[in-house]
Phi, psi and omega in degrees: 000322182297318177300324178295318178296320178297317178297315180296321178295320178295319178295320178296317179296320179295321180291324176295317179296316179301319183295341184245008180276120180302128182229010179219160180238152178192182176236133178287127176252338179200142175238126176237082185298323181299324180267354181068042183227151175223136177258129183235136167266110193234159170288179176299147178249099185301319183297339179249003183052046186247129178285169176301139178188179172246127180203159177270136177241149165286162172243143182289336182211123182302336179296339178298336183271353180296127178079009180252135181220163176306136181098344179288141173267138186221159165249142183210163172237134178231146179224162174265110183239123179059031179084000181243139174287123189228131175281125181251349176209141182210123182226127176291146177239157180292000000 
């Protein structure tokens, strides 16, 4: 039973990591920290079957917006959570 629990814990950890791995690129066009939103001009987002566009996303954690400003290039991960497109990971790129 213990090996099964270890395997299940490992799978759960891997799924959490997958959910937060940046898989799209974009440019920040607006940050609204008070509303917990960021607008991105982005490449396609494969995980959401979304073509390139500019759109506002909610963020899962307001701390993702710290140090991010319009004009920054970023890699990000977005998921559909509670019916809303939500950025779950955001990393500035050079």
